[in-house]
NUKE-354728 format. One record per residue (C-alpha): x, y, z; chain. Coordinates in steps of 0.5 Angstrom, whole numbers. Layout:
N
<c1 X, c2 Y, c3 Z, c A>
...
END
This chain:
414
<c1 -48, c2 -96, c3 15, c A>
<c1 -54, c2 -101, c3 17, c A>
<c1 -53, c2 -108, c3 20, c A>
<c1 -59, c2 -112, c3 22, c A>
<c1 -59, c2 -117, c3 27, c A>
<c1 -64, c2 -123, c3 25, c A>
<c1 -69, c2 -126, c3 30, c A>
<c1 -67, c2 -122, c3 36, c A>
<c1 -74, c2 -117, c3 36, c A>
<c1 -70, c2 -111, c3 33, c A>
<c1 -71, c2 -110, c3 26, c A>
<c1 -65, c2 -106, c3 25, c A>
<c1 -59, c2 -103, c3 29, c A>
<c1 -55, c2 -97, c3 26, c A>
<c1 -48, c2 -96, c3 27, c A>
<c1 -44, c2 -91, c3 24, c A>
<c1 -39, c2 -93, c3 19, c A>
<c1 -33, c2 -91, c3 23, c A>
<c1 -36, c2 -95, c3 29, c A>
<c1 -37, c2 -101, c3 25, c A>
<c1 -29, c2 -101, c3 23, c A>
<c1 -27, c2 -100, c3 30, c A>
<c1 -32, c2 -107, c3 32, c A>
<c1 -28, c2 -110, c3 27, c A>
<c1 -21, c2 -109, c3 30, c A>
<c1 -24, c2 -110, c3 37, c A>
<c1 -26, c2 -118, c3 36, c A>
<c1 -32, c2 -116, c3 32, c A>
<c1 -36, c2 -123, c3 33, c A>
<c1 -35, c2 -122, c3 41, c A>
<c1 -37, c2 -115, c3 41, c A>
<c1 -44, c2 -117, c3 37, c A>
<c1 -45, c2 -122, c3 42, c A>
<c1 -44, c2 -117, c3 47, c A>
<c1 -49, c2 -112, c3 44, c A>
<c1 -54, c2 -117, c3 43, c A>
<c1 -54, c2 -120, c3 50, c A>
<c1 -55, c2 -113, c3 53, c A>
<c1 -60, c2 -110, c3 48, c A>
<c1 -64, c2 -117, c3 48, c A>
<c1 -63, c2 -121, c3 54, c A>
<c1 -61, c2 -115, c3 59, c A>
<c1 -57, c2 -119, c3 63, c A>
<c1 -49, c2 -119, c3 64, c A>
<c1 -44, c2 -124, c3 60, c A>
<c1 -43, c2 -127, c3 67, c A>
<c1 -47, c2 -128, c3 73, c A>
<c1 -42, c2 -123, c3 77, c A>
<c1 -43, c2 -116, c3 74, c A>
<c1 -37, c2 -112, c3 76, c A>
<c1 -41, c2 -105, c3 73, c A>
<c1 -48, c2 -104, c3 72, c A>
<c1 -54, c2 -106, c3 75, c A>
<c1 -58, c2 -112, c3 72, c A>
<c1 -64, c2 -113, c3 76, c A>
<c1 -65, c2 -117, c3 83, c A>
<c1 -62, c2 -124, c3 80, c A>
<c1 -55, c2 -121, c3 80, c A>
<c1 -56, c2 -117, c3 87, c A>
<c1 -54, c2 -120, c3 94, c A>
<c1 -58, c2 -119, c3 100, c A>
<c1 -57, c2 -111, c3 103, c A>
<c1 -64, c2 -113, c3 106, c A>
<c1 -63, c2 -108, c3 112, c A>
<c1 -61, c2 -103, c3 108, c A>
<c1 -66, c2 -103, c3 103, c A>
<c1 -71, c2 -103, c3 109, c A>
<c1 -68, c2 -97, c3 112, c A>
<c1 -68, c2 -93, c3 105, c A>
<c1 -75, c2 -95, c3 104, c A>
<c1 -78, c2 -93, c3 111, c A>
<c1 -74, c2 -86, c3 110, c A>
<c1 -77, c2 -85, c3 103, c A>
<c1 -84, c2 -87, c3 105, c A>
<c1 -83, c2 -82, c3 111, c A>
<c1 -81, c2 -77, c3 107, c A>
<c1 -74, c2 -77, c3 110, c A>
<c1 -68, c2 -75, c3 106, c A>
<c1 -62, c2 -80, c3 107, c A>
<c1 -54, c2 -79, c3 107, c A>
<c1 -51, c2 -86, c3 104, c A>
<c1 -44, c2 -87, c3 105, c A>
<c1 -39, c2 -93, c3 104, c A>
<c1 -32, c2 -94, c3 102, c A>
<c1 -31, c2 -94, c3 94, c A>
<c1 -33, c2 -100, c3 90, c A>
<c1 -37, c2 -103, c3 96, c A>
<c1 -44, c2 -103, c3 92, c A>
<c1 -47, c2 -97, c3 94, c A>
<c1 -49, c2 -95, c3 87, c A>
<c1 -52, c2 -102, c3 86, c A>
<c1 -56, c2 -101, c3 92, c A>
<c1 -59, c2 -95, c3 90, c A>
<c1 -61, c2 -98, c3 83, c A>
<c1 -64, c2 -104, c3 87, c A>
<c1 -68, c2 -99, c3 91, c A>
<c1 -70, c2 -96, c3 85, c A>
<c1 -72, c2 -102, c3 82, c A>
<c1 -77, c2 -104, c3 87, c A>
<c1 -80, c2 -97, c3 88, c A>
<c1 -81, c2 -96, c3 80, c A>
<c1 -88, c2 -97, c3 80, c A>
<c1 -90, c2 -92, c3 86, c A>
<c1 -85, c2 -87, c3 85, c A>
<c1 -81, c2 -83, c3 80, c A>
<c1 -74, c2 -84, c3 81, c A>
<c1 -68, c2 -80, c3 78, c A>
<c1 -61, c2 -82, c3 79, c A>
<c1 -55, c2 -78, c3 77, c A>
<c1 -47, c2 -79, c3 79, c A>
<c1 -44, c2 -72, c3 79, c A>
<c1 -37, c2 -74, c3 80, c A>
<c1 -34, c2 -72, c3 73, c A>
<c1 -37, c2 -65, c3 74, c A>
<c1 -33, c2 -59, c3 76, c A>
<c1 -39, c2 -54, c3 76, c A>
<c1 -46, c2 -52, c3 77, c A>
<c1 -47, c2 -52, c3 70, c A>
<c1 -44, c2 -59, c3 69, c A>
<c1 -49, c2 -61, c3 75, c A>
<c1 -55, c2 -58, c3 71, c A>
<c1 -53, c2 -62, c3 65, c A>
<c1 -52, c2 -69, c3 69, c A>
<c1 -59, c2 -67, c3 72, c A>
<c1 -62, c2 -66, c3 65, c A>
<c1 -59, c2 -72, c3 62, c A>
<c1 -62, c2 -76, c3 68, c A>
<c1 -69, c2 -74, c3 67, c A>
<c1 -69, c2 -74, c3 59, c A>
<c1 -66, c2 -81, c3 59, c A>
<c1 -70, c2 -84, c3 64, c A>
<c1 -77, c2 -81, c3 61, c A>
<c1 -79, c2 -81, c3 54, c A>
<c1 -82, c2 -75, c3 51, c A>
<c1 -88, c2 -80, c3 50, c A>
<c1 -89, c2 -80, c3 58, c A>
<c1 -93, c2 -74, c3 61, c A>
<c1 -86, c2 -72, c3 65, c A>
<c1 -82, c2 -73, c3 59, c A>
<c1 -86, c2 -68, c3 55, c A>
<c1 -85, c2 -63, c3 61, c A>
<c1 -78, c2 -64, c3 61, c A>
<c1 -77, c2 -64, c3 54, c A>
<c1 -81, c2 -58, c3 53, c A>
<c1 -77, c2 -54, c3 58, c A>
<c1 -70, c2 -57, c3 56, c A>
<c1 -71, c2 -55, c3 49, c A>
<c1 -73, c2 -48, c3 50, c A>
<c1 -66, c2 -47, c3 53, c A>
<c1 -63, c2 -49, c3 46, c A>
<c1 -58, c2 -54, c3 49, c A>
<c1 -53, c2 -59, c3 45, c A>
<c1 -56, c2 -66, c3 45, c A>
<c1 -53, c2 -72, c3 43, c A>
<c1 -54, c2 -79, c3 43, c A>
<c1 -50, c2 -85, c3 46, c A>
<c1 -48, c2 -89, c3 40, c A>
<c1 -50, c2 -96, c3 43, c A>
<c1 -56, c2 -95, c3 48, c A>
<c1 -59, c2 -89, c3 44, c A>
<c1 -60, c2 -85, c3 51, c A>
<c1 -60, c2 -77, c3 50, c A>
<c1 -54, c2 -73, c3 53, c A>
<c1 -56, c2 -66, c3 54, c A>
<c1 -51, c2 -60, c3 55, c A>
<c1 -54, c2 -53, c3 57, c A>
<c1 -49, c2 -47, c3 56, c A>
<c1 -51, c2 -42, c3 62, c A>
<c1 -48, c2 -38, c3 67, c A>
<c1 -48, c2 -40, c3 74, c A>
<c1 -54, c2 -36, c3 76, c A>
<c1 -58, c2 -39, c3 70, c A>
<c1 -56, c2 -46, c3 72, c A>
<c1 -59, c2 -45, c3 79, c A>
<c1 -65, c2 -42, c3 76, c A>
<c1 -66, c2 -48, c3 71, c A>
<c1 -65, c2 -53, c3 76, c A>
<c1 -70, c2 -50, c3 80, c A>
<c1 -75, c2 -50, c3 75, c A>
<c1 -73, c2 -57, c3 73, c A>
<c1 -75, c2 -59, c3 81, c A>
<c1 -81, c2 -55, c3 80, c A>
<c1 -83, c2 -60, c3 74, c A>
<c1 -82, c2 -66, c3 78, c A>
<c1 -86, c2 -63, c3 84, c A>
<c1 -92, c2 -62, c3 79, c A>
<c1 -92, c2 -70, c3 78, c A>
<c1 -98, c2 -74, c3 81, c A>
<c1 -93, c2 -79, c3 83, c A>
<c1 -88, c2 -78, c3 89, c A>
<c1 -80, c2 -77, c3 87, c A>
<c1 -74, c2 -79, c3 89, c A>
<c1 -67, c2 -76, c3 87, c A>
<c1 -61, c2 -80, c3 88, c A>
<c1 -54, c2 -75, c3 87, c A>
<c1 -48, c2 -80, c3 88, c A>
<c1 -41, c2 -77, c3 90, c A>
<c1 -45, c2 -71, c3 93, c A>
<c1 -39, c2 -69, c3 96, c A>
<c1 -36, c2 -66, c3 89, c A>
<c1 -40, c2 -60, c3 90, c A>
<c1 -35, c2 -58, c3 95, c A>
<c1 -30, c2 -57, c3 89, c A>
<c1 -35, c2 -52, c3 85, c A>
<c1 -33, c2 -45, c3 83, c A>
<c1 -40, c2 -43, c3 85, c A>
<c1 -40, c2 -40, c3 92, c A>
<c1 -45, c2 -42, c3 97, c A>
<c1 -48, c2 -48, c3 92, c A>
<c1 -49, c2 -52, c3 99, c A>
<c1 -53, c2 -47, c3 102, c A>
<c1 -57, c2 -46, c3 95, c A>
<c1 -59, c2 -53, c3 94, c A>
<c1 -61, c2 -54, c3 102, c A>
<c1 -66, c2 -48, c3 101, c A>
<c1 -69, c2 -51, c3 95, c A>
<c1 -69, c2 -58, c3 98, c A>
<c1 -73, c2 -55, c3 104, c A>
<c1 -78, c2 -52, c3 99, c A>
<c1 -80, c2 -59, c3 96, c A>
<c1 -86, c2 -63, c3 98, c A>
<c1 -86, c2 -68, c3 93, c A>
<c1 -79, c2 -70, c3 93, c A>
<c1 -74, c2 -74, c3 97, c A>
<c1 -67, c2 -74, c3 96, c A>
<c1 -61, c2 -79, c3 97, c A>
<c1 -54, c2 -76, c3 98, c A>
<c1 -49, c2 -81, c3 97, c A>
<c1 -41, c2 -81, c3 97, c A>
<c1 -35, c2 -85, c3 98, c A>
<c1 -31, c2 -80, c3 101, c A>
<c1 -34, c2 -81, c3 108, c A>
<c1 -30, c2 -75, c3 112, c A>
<c1 -32, c2 -70, c3 107, c A>
<c1 -40, c2 -73, c3 107, c A>
<c1 -39, c2 -73, c3 115, c A>
<c1 -37, c2 -66, c3 115, c A>
<c1 -42, c2 -64, c3 110, c A>
<c1 -48, c2 -67, c3 114, c A>
<c1 -46, c2 -67, c3 122, c A>
<c1 -42, c2 -60, c3 122, c A>
<c1 -46, c2 -55, c3 125, c A>
<c1 -43, c2 -49, c3 121, c A>
<c1 -45, c2 -53, c3 114, c A>
<c1 -52, c2 -52, c3 111, c A>
<c1 -54, c2 -59, c3 111, c A>
<c1 -53, c2 -60, c3 118, c A>
<c1 -58, c2 -65, c3 121, c A>
<c1 -62, c2 -65, c3 115, c A>
<c1 -62, c2 -72, c3 113, c A>
<c1 -62, c2 -79, c3 116, c A>
<c1 -55, c2 -82, c3 116, c A>
<c1 -53, c2 -89, c3 113, c A>
<c1 -47, c2 -92, c3 112, c A>
<c1 -46, c2 -99, c3 109, c A>
<c1 -41, c2 -104, c3 110, c A>
<c1 -39, c2 -111, c3 108, c A>
<c1 -43, c2 -116, c3 107, c A>
<c1 -44, c2 -122, c3 111, c A>
<c1 -39, c2 -128, c3 109, c A>
<c1 -44, c2 -133, c3 110, c A>
<c1 -49, c2 -129, c3 106, c A>
<c1 -45, c2 -128, c3 100, c A>
<c1 -42, c2 -135, c3 100, c A>
<c1 -49, c2 -138, c3 99, c A>
<c1 -51, c2 -133, c3 94, c A>
<c1 -44, c2 -134, c3 90, c A>
<c1 -45, c2 -142, c3 90, c A>
<c1 -52, c2 -141, c3 88, c A>
<c1 -50, c2 -137, c3 82, c A>
<c1 -45, c2 -142, c3 80, c A>
<c1 -50, c2 -148, c3 81, c A>
<c1 -55, c2 -144, c3 76, c A>
<c1 -51, c2 -144, c3 71, c A>
<c1 -49, c2 -152, c3 72, c A>
<c1 -42, c2 -150, c3 75, c A>
<c1 -40, c2 -153, c3 81, c A>
<c1 -36, c2 -150, c3 87, c A>
<c1 -35, c2 -152, c3 94, c A>
<c1 -37, c2 -147, c3 100, c A>
<c1 -30, c2 -148, c3 102, c A>
<c1 -27, c2 -145, c3 96, c A>
<c1 -32, c2 -139, c3 96, c A>
<c1 -30, c2 -138, c3 103, c A>
<c1 -22, c2 -138, c3 100, c A>
<c1 -24, c2 -133, c3 95, c A>
<c1 -28, c2 -128, c3 100, c A>
<c1 -22, c2 -128, c3 105, c A>
<c1 -17, c2 -127, c3 99, c A>
<c1 -22, c2 -121, c3 97, c A>
<c1 -23, c2 -118, c3 104, c A>
<c1 -30, c2 -119, c3 102, c A>
<c1 -30, c2 -112, c3 98, c A>
<c1 -36, c2 -112, c3 93, c A>
<c1 -32, c2 -110, c3 87, c A>
<c1 -26, c2 -115, c3 88, c A>
<c1 -31, c2 -121, c3 90, c A>
<c1 -35, c2 -119, c3 83, c A>
<c1 -28, c2 -119, c3 79, c A>
<c1 -25, c2 -125, c3 82, c A>
<c1 -32, c2 -129, c3 81, c A>
<c1 -33, c2 -126, c3 74, c A>
<c1 -26, c2 -128, c3 72, c A>
<c1 -26, c2 -135, c3 75, c A>
<c1 -33, c2 -136, c3 72, c A>
<c1 -30, c2 -135, c3 65, c A>
<c1 -26, c2 -141, c3 66, c A>
<c1 -28, c2 -147, c3 62, c A>
<c1 -28, c2 -152, c3 68, c A>
<c1 -34, c2 -154, c3 70, c A>
<c1 -32, c2 -155, c3 77, c A>
<c1 -28, c2 -150, c3 80, c A>
<c1 -22, c2 -151, c3 85, c A>
<c1 -18, c2 -148, c3 89, c A>
<c1 -12, c2 -148, c3 84, c A>
<c1 -17, c2 -145, c3 79, c A>
<c1 -19, c2 -139, c3 83, c A>
<c1 -11, c2 -138, c3 85, c A>
<c1 -9, c2 -138, c3 78, c A>
<c1 -14, c2 -133, c3 76, c A>
<c1 -12, c2 -129, c3 82, c A>
<c1 -5, c2 -129, c3 80, c A>
<c1 -7, c2 -127, c3 73, c A>
<c1 -11, c2 -121, c3 75, c A>
<c1 -5, c2 -119, c3 80, c A>
<c1 0, c2 -119, c3 74, c A>
<c1 -5, c2 -115, c3 70, c A>
<c1 -5, c2 -110, c3 75, c A>
<c1 3, c2 -109, c3 76, c A>
<c1 3, c2 -103, c3 72, c A>
<c1 -2, c2 -99, c3 77, c A>
<c1 2, c2 -102, c3 83, c A>
<c1 9, c2 -99, c3 80, c A>
<c1 5, c2 -93, c3 79, c A>
<c1 4, c2 -92, c3 86, c A>
<c1 11, c2 -92, c3 87, c A>
<c1 13, c2 -87, c3 82, c A>
<c1 8, c2 -82, c3 85, c A>
<c1 10, c2 -83, c3 92, c A>
<c1 16, c2 -81, c3 97, c A>
<c1 20, c2 -86, c3 100, c A>
<c1 17, c2 -86, c3 106, c A>
<c1 10, c2 -86, c3 104, c A>
<c1 11, c2 -92, c3 99, c A>
<c1 14, c2 -95, c3 105, c A>
<c1 8, c2 -94, c3 110, c A>
<c1 3, c2 -96, c3 104, c A>
<c1 7, c2 -103, c3 103, c A>
<c1 7, c2 -103, c3 111, c A>
<c1 -1, c2 -102, c3 111, c A>
<c1 -2, c2 -107, c3 106, c A>
<c1 2, c2 -112, c3 109, c A>
<c1 -2, c2 -112, c3 116, c A>
<c1 -9, c2 -111, c3 113, c A>
<c1 -11, c2 -107, c3 118, c A>
<c1 -7, c2 -102, c3 123, c A>
<c1 -10, c2 -100, c3 129, c A>
<c1 -4, c2 -96, c3 132, c A>
<c1 0, c2 -93, c3 126, c A>
<c1 5, c2 -90, c3 131, c A>
<c1 6, c2 -96, c3 136, c A>
<c1 14, c2 -98, c3 136, c A>
<c1 12, c2 -105, c3 134, c A>
<c1 9, c2 -103, c3 128, c A>
<c1 14, c2 -97, c3 126, c A>
<c1 20, c2 -102, c3 128, c A>
<c1 17, c2 -108, c3 125, c A>
<c1 17, c2 -104, c3 118, c A>
<c1 23, c2 -99, c3 119, c A>
<c1 19, c2 -93, c3 118, c A>
<c1 23, c2 -88, c3 122, c A>
<c1 19, c2 -84, c3 127, c A>
<c1 12, c2 -83, c3 129, c A>
<c1 12, c2 -76, c3 126, c A>
<c1 14, c2 -78, c3 120, c A>
<c1 9, c2 -84, c3 120, c A>
<c1 3, c2 -79, c3 121, c A>
<c1 5, c2 -74, c3 116, c A>
<c1 5, c2 -80, c3 111, c A>
<c1 -1, c2 -83, c3 113, c A>
<c1 -5, c2 -76, c3 112, c A>
<c1 -2, c2 -75, c3 105, c A>
<c1 -4, c2 -82, c3 103, c A>
<c1 -11, c2 -81, c3 106, c A>
<c1 -12, c2 -75, c3 102, c A>
<c1 -10, c2 -79, c3 96, c A>
<c1 -15, c2 -84, c3 98, c A>
<c1 -10, c2 -89, c3 98, c A>
<c1 -11, c2 -91, c3 105, c A>
<c1 -18, c2 -90, c3 109, c A>
<c1 -20, c2 -90, c3 116, c A>
<c1 -25, c2 -94, c3 119, c A>
<c1 -28, c2 -97, c3 125, c A>
<c1 -29, c2 -105, c3 126, c A>
<c1 -35, c2 -108, c3 129, c A>
<c1 -33, c2 -107, c3 136, c A>
<c1 -32, c2 -99, c3 134, c A>
<c1 -24, c2 -100, c3 134, c A>
<c1 -21, c2 -95, c3 129, c A>
<c1 -16, c2 -98, c3 124, c A>
<c1 -13, c2 -96, c3 118, c A>
<c1 -13, c2 -100, c3 111, c A>
<c1 -12, c2 -99, c3 104, c A>
<c1 -17, c2 -98, c3 99, c A>
<c1 -14, c2 -103, c3 93, c A>
<c1 -15, c2 -110, c3 96, c A>
<c1 -11, c2 -112, c3 90, c A>
<c1 -5, c2 -108, c3 92, c A>
<c1 -5, c2 -111, c3 98, c A>
<c1 -5, c2 -118, c3 96, c A>
<c1 1, c2 -116, c3 91, c A>
<c1 5, c2 -113, c3 96, c A>
<c1 4, c2 -119, c3 101, c A>
<c1 6, c2 -125, c3 96, c A>
END
């Protein structure tokens, strides 16, 4: 079935009949407007995108981190980049690549969904094929090689980007990836490859994947790597443990939360650009409610921006925040169902405290009726493994425990 969108610079846009029917069921007009917006204007529906990278106009600060990453790349130094989940490391990489695009060939791949080296090869092939068309010199080389492997190639129904699936044995996967690296080595421009959620290779059934990739990396002269990950304890062990192949092989970077004043000014300006009014005090309230955690800040600002009111007040953002918590209740009740009583009680206690510096102290344990210190430690370790609780250092270097899900903390504290 052919659907034509007039006056948007696109002669025609094809959608399968089944997808067309789906659009009708999912509010046809809104979906069409969204598609037009993404294709033609390449900007998000609000100035506070929750996912994806839409250019410098929607990116806040990170100047020091960008400068450090740029220096590392220009010096040919690989970088290990870590951060808490949803703190903005992926957007930082895309923003960096946006700035480097005229000088470097940039390849980004997220390997979190992968379960084997073969899956990683698919991701790598897809990243190269989707970012560089067959009309480019690099694209021709990549596509020629990929097609020789008799892959299964599909296309995203909306973006049209190719998705490559290569079925090969582990040894063949290594050989093919090495050949793809060699294609990049032969390019006139230097290459930067970012592998997101890099700790996932620890889950691969193929033995010695770390050692193999490290040996390949050592042979490359035209390619610099960024290894990023959100499971910080695993990333730290991979790159600082003397017994691991990647020991001391990269520059280590850790990104934290944005400065409150910088984020506040950015948010106020974004509202003003769209003829909306919001005070510094109101934004400060929102930032503190979201604990300056990038994803939750963006989510709340995104939802508040959709309010029909031209002037955003404390009452408006609090009403939207309450609505968000209500929507997430089924997730929070799910936590309770999958945890033991002691784990659930400890999770609630950490959520209520915000930061817990001494989880085995008598004040903390008695204040929340948590039992004995050994039980608390066991529960704490379990919650960390399930990535419900993290361990972090504050600006003074003091260690504390906090919860990943800021919304859960606010829900519990009501």
